[in-house]
C-alpha positions in Angstrom: -10.8 -5.5 33.1 -8.9 -3.3 30.6 -6.8 -6.4 29.6 -10.0 -8.3 28.8 -11.4 -5.5 26.6 -8.3 -5.2 24.5 -6.8 -7.6 21.9 -3.6 -7.2 19.9 -2.9 -8.6 16.5 0.6 -8.8 15.2 2.9 -11.1 13.2 5.8 -13.1 14.5 8.4 -10.5 13.6 6.6 -7.4 15.0 5.7 -9.3 18.1 9.3 -10.2 18.7 10.6 -6.7 18.0 7.9 -4.6 19.6 5.7 -6.8 21.7 7.6 -5.9 24.8 6.2 -2.4 24.5 2.7 -3.8 25.2 3.7 -4.6 28.7 1.0 -6.8 30.3 -1.9 -5.7 28.1 -2.3 -9.2 26.6 -0.6 -11.8 24.5 -1.0 -10.9 20.8 -2.6 -13.1 18.2 0.0 -13.8 15.6 -0.7 -13.7 11.8 1.5 -15.2 9.1 3.8 -12.5 7.7 2.9 -10.5 4.7 0.1 -11.2 2.2 -0.2 -14.7 3.5 -2.0 -13.3 6.6 -4.5 -11.3 4.5 -7.1 -14.0 4.0 -10.6 -14.8 5.2 -9.2 -17.8 7.1 -6.9 -15.6 9.0 -9.7 -13.2 9.9 -11.8 -16.2 11.1 -9.0 -17.1 13.4 -8.9 -13.5 14.7 -12.7 -13.8 15.4 -12.0 -16.9 17.5 -9.3 -15.1 19.4 -11.6 -12.2 20.1 -14.3 -14.6 21.3 -11.9 -16.5 23.5 -10.8 -13.2 25.1 -14.4 -12.0 25.6 -13.9 -8.8 23.6 -17.3 -7.1 23.5 -18.6 -3.9 21.8 -16.7 -1.7 24.3 -13.4 -3.5 23.3 -10.5 -2.4 21.2 -8.4 -4.2 18.7 -4.8 -3.0 18.3 -3.0 -3.8 15.1 0.8 -3.9 15.6 2.7 -4.4 12.4 2.8 -3.6 8.7 0.2 -3.1 6.1 -1.0 -6.7 5.9 -1.5 -6.9 9.7 -3.3 -3.6 9.7 -5.6 -4.6 6.8 -6.6 -8.0 8.2 -6.9 -6.8 11.8 -8.8 -3.7 10.7 -11.3 -5.9 8.8 -11.8 -8.1 11.8 -12.4 -5.0 14.0 -14.9 -3.7 11.4 -16.9 -6.8 11.4 -16.6 -8.3 14.9 -19.9 -7.5 16.7 -20.6 -5.2 13.7 -17.6 -3.0 14.7 -15.3 -2.4 17.6 -12.7 0.3 18.1 -9.5 0.0 16.1 -6.0 1.4 17.0 -3.3 1.2 14.4 0.4 1.0 15.4 2.1 0.8 12.0 5.7 -0.5 12.2 6.7 -0.3 8.5 7.2 2.6 6.2 4.4 1.4 3.9 1.9 1.3 6.8 3.0 4.6 8.3 2.7 6.6 5.1 -0.3 4.9 3.6 -2.3 1.8 4.7 -2.9 2.6 8.4 -4.5 5.9 7.5 -8.0 6.5 6.0 -9.9 3.5 7.2 -9.5 1.0 4.3 -9.4 -2.6 5.6 -9.6 -5.9 3.8 -8.3 -9.2 2.7 -7.3 -10.9 -0.6 -9.0 -13.6 -2.6 -7.5 -15.9 -5.3 -9.6 -13.8 -7.7 -7.8 -10.6 -6.7 -6.4 -8.2 -4.1 -8.4 -6.5 -1.4 -11.7 -7.7 -2.9 -13.3 -8.2 0.5 -13.1 -5.3 2.9 -14.7 -2.5 4.8 -14.2 1.2 5.6 -13.3 1.3 9.3 -11.0 4.2 10.3 -8.8 3.8 13.3 -9.5 6.0 16.3 -5.8 6.4 16.8 -2.7 5.9 14.6 0.6 5.8 16.4 3.5 6.0 13.9 7.0 5.8 15.5 9.8 6.2 13.0 12.2 4.5 15.4 10.5 1.3 14.3 11.8 1.8 10.7 15.4 1.4 11.8 14.9 -2.4 12.1 13.0 -2.9 8.9 14.6 -5.1 6.3 15.8 -3.3 3.1 13.4 -5.3 1.0 10.4 -4.3 3.1 11.5 -0.7 3.5 11.6 -0.5 -0.3 7.9 -1.4 -0.5 7.1 1.7 1.4 9.3 3.9 -0.7 7.1 3.0 -3.7 4.1 4.5 -1.9 6.2 7.5 -1.0 7.0 8.1 -4.7 3.3 7.7 -5.5 2.5 10.7 -3.4 5.0 12.9 -5.2 4.0 11.6 -8.7 0.3 11.7 -8.1 -0.3 14.5 -5.6 2.6 17.0 -5.3 5.3 17.4 -7.8 7.1 19.7 -5.4 7.4 16.7 -3.0 8.6 14.6 -5.9 11.5 17.1 -6.5 12.2 17.0 -2.7 12.5 13.2 -2.9 14.9 13.5 -5.8 17.1 15.8 -3.8 17.0 13.7 -0.6 16.9 10.2 -2.0 20.3 9.2 -0.5 19.5 10.5 2.9 16.2 8.7 2.9 17.9 5.4 1.9 20.2 5.9 4.9 17.1 6.4 7.0 18.0 9.8 8.4 15.5 10.3 11.3 14.8 13.9 10.3 14.1 13.0 6.7 11.9 10.0 7.6 9.9 12.2 10.0 9.4 14.6 7.0 8.5 11.8 4.7 5.9 10.2 7.1 4.4 13.5 8.1 4.0 14.8 4.5 2.6 11.6 3.1 0.2 11.1 6.0 -1.0 14.7 5.6 -1.7 14.1 1.9 -3.5 10.8 2.6 -5.7 12.4 5.3 -6.5 15.5 3.1 -7.6 13.4 0.1 -9.4 10.7 2.2 -11.4 13.4 4.1 -12.9 14.6 0.8 -14.1 11.1 -0.3 -13.9 8.8 2.7 -15.7 5.9 1.0 -14.3 6.4 -2.4 -17.6 7.3 -4.1 -16.6 10.6 -5.8 -13.5 9.5 -7.6 -11.3 11.8 -5.4 -9.8 9.2 -3.1 -9.1 6.9 -6.1 -6.3 9.2 -7.0 -4.3 7.6 -4.2 -4.3 4.4 -6.2 -1.8 5.6 -8.8 0.0 2.6 -10.2 -2.1 0.2 -8.1 -4.4 -1.2 -10.9 -1.4 -2.8 -12.7 0.5 -3.3 -9.5 -2.3 -5.3 -7.9 -2.7 -7.4 -11.1 1.0 -8.3 -11.0 0.7 -9.3 -7.4 -2.4 -11.4 -8.0 -1.1 -13.0 -11.2 2.0 -14.1 -9.3 0.0 -15.6 -6.4 1.2 -12.9 -4.1 4.6 -14.5 -4.1 6.7 -13.2 -7.0 5.6 -9.5 -6.8 5.5 -7.6 -3.5 3.1 -4.7 -3.2 5.5 -1.8 -3.6 7.4 -3.4 -6.4 4.1 -3.8 -8.2 3.1 -0.2 -7.6 6.5 1.0 -9.0 6.1 -1.0 -12.2 2.4 0.1 -12.4 3.4 3.7 -12.1 5.8 3.3 -15.0 3.0 1.9 -17.1 0.6 4.7 -16.4 3.3 7.3 -16.9 3.9 5.9 -20.4 0.1 5.9 -20.9 -0.2 9.5 -19.7 2.6 10.5 -22.2 0.6 8.8 -25.0 -2.5 10.8 -23.9 -0.6 14.1 -23.8 -0.8 14.5 -20.0 3.0 14.1 -19.5 6.1 14.2 -21.6 9.1 11.8 -21.9 11.0 13.9 -19.3 8.5 12.8 -16.6 9.0 9.2 -17.5 12.8 9.7 -17.2 12.5 11.3 -13.8 10.2 8.6 -12.4 12.5 5.9 -13.7 15.6 7.5 -12.2 14.0 8.0 -8.8 12.6 4.4 -8.7 16.0 3.0 -9.6 17.7 5.1 -6.9 15.3 3.5 -4.4 16.1 0.0 -5.8 12.6 -0.4 -7.3 11.7 -2.2 -10.5 10.7 -0.1 -13.6 9.0 -2.7 -15.7 6.5 -5.5 -15.4 7.6 -9.0 -16.3 4.4 -11.0 -16.7 2.7 -11.5 -20.1 -0.2 -9.2 -20.7 -2.8 -12.0 -21.0 -1.9 -13.2 -17.4 -2.8 -9.9 -15.8 -5.9 -9.0 -17.9 -8.4 -11.1 -15.7 -7.2 -9.3 -12.6 -7.4 -5.8 -14.3 -11.0 -6.5 -15.2 -11.8 -7.4 -11.5 -10.1 -4.3 -10.1 -12.4 -2.8 -7.5 -12.2 0.7 -9.0 -14.0 -0.5 -12.1 -17.6 0.5 -12.5 -20.4 -1.2 -14.6 -17.8 -3.3 -16.4 -15.7 -0.2 -17.4 -12.0 0.1 -16.7 -11.2 3.1 -14.5 -7.5 4.1 -14.3 -5.6 6.8 -12.3 -3.6 8.9 -14.7 -0.9 11.4 -13.7 -0.8 14.9 -15.0 2.0 17.5 -15.3 2.0 20.2 -12.6 -1.1 19.0 -10.8 -2.6 16.0 -9.1 -3.6 12.9 -11.0 -7.2 12.0 -12.0 -9.4 9.0 -12.3 -10.2 8.4 -16.0 -13.0 6.3 -17.3 -12.1 6.4 -21.0 -9.0 4.2 -21.1 -9.4 1.2 -23.4 -7.7 -2.1 -22.8 -5.8 -1.9 -26.1 -4.4 1.5 -25.1 -3.3 0.2 -21.7 -1.9 -2.9 -23.3 0.3 -0.7 -25.6 1.7 1.2 -22.6 2.2 -2.1 -20.7 4.1 -3.8 -23.4 6.3 -0.8 -24.2 7.2 -0.5 -20.5 7.9 -4.2 -20.3 10.4 -3.9 -23.1 12.1 -0.7 -21.9 12.4 -0.9 -18.2 14.3 -2.9 -15.6 12.3 -5.6 -13.9 14.6 -7.2 -11.4 14.1 -5.6 -7.9 17.3 -4.5 -6.3 18.5 -4.2 -2.8 19.2 -0.6 -1.5 22.9 -1.1 -2.4 21.8 -1.6 -6.1 22.7 -5.3 -6.2 20.0 -7.7 -7.5 18.2 -9.6 -4.8 
C-alpha cells in the first residue's frame, strides 16, 4: 500500500508542529534535535525503521524538518537498498534556502562535520514559508547566516537588498521571506547544476565561511557553536583575508559586520587557533593535503583558492578574533 512504501523522518519539534499535515501516511521516525541527530548511529536506527516498515526500492523517504533532519534522512535514503526516492519538506529558514537543495546529504563524526555523506538530490522539495512563523529566533538566525552568504559570495546586489530590508526580514514579513527563499534557492540551484558533485570547484563557492565555521562547530563538540553562527564568524575571517589579498577593501568588512550584527549574528571566533587547526586540515574541500578556501571578491562571485597558507589564514583569524563581537545575540539585540 502507499503507506507501506513511504517513511517519514522528523524530529520531536517538527513532528509536533507539522506532523498533523501528514494525515494517515505513517507515524514518523523521530531524530534527536539538531546536530545530535546527524550521526551514524541515528542513520542506523533509520535503516531499522525502514526495514520494519518494509520500504523497498519503490519506496520514498520524506524528510520533515530542518537541515540536520534533511541531511541524516537524505543519507539514509541514498544508502538504503543503494538508494530510494527522497522528498524534502524543509521547515526552517536554513533548510529552505540551502541544505534541502542540491543533493548533499551526510552525517558528522568526532573528527569533523559532514565527513560521511553522499550526493542524493531530492525528487521534490516543498518549502512553505508559513513554517517559518513558528521557528525560534535562535534557529531563524542560523538561516540568516546562509542568506547573507549568498549575497556576500554570489550576488552583491542581493547583499544590498538585504541591507535595505533587514528589519522587515527580522520581522518575518511573508513577502520578504518569499523573496529571500526564492532568490537563495535559485542561486543554489544555478550553481549546483554546474557542478553537482563538487568536482570542478564551482559548487565549492557555496561554502563561503564554512571552512572556519565547521571547524568552530567541531572544536566545540557541536554544542557551543551552531552552524549559522560559525558561518557568520567564518565569513568575517575570510573577508579579512580577502582584504589582505587585495580582493576586498575595509568597506566590505564594515558592511558585512554591520549586516551580521543587525541579524544578531556573531562577528568573531572565540576559540584558540590551535583548537581549530586539526579540523581545518580535515575539511572535505582540501585536496592532496592542500588547504582550499573560498575567498570573496568585489563586484563578482567568490572563488575557490588553492594558494592560501595556514600562516596567512591564522593572521586573518586572530585579527578577526580581536576585533569582532563573538557573543551571539537574540533578534532583539540582547545577549542570549
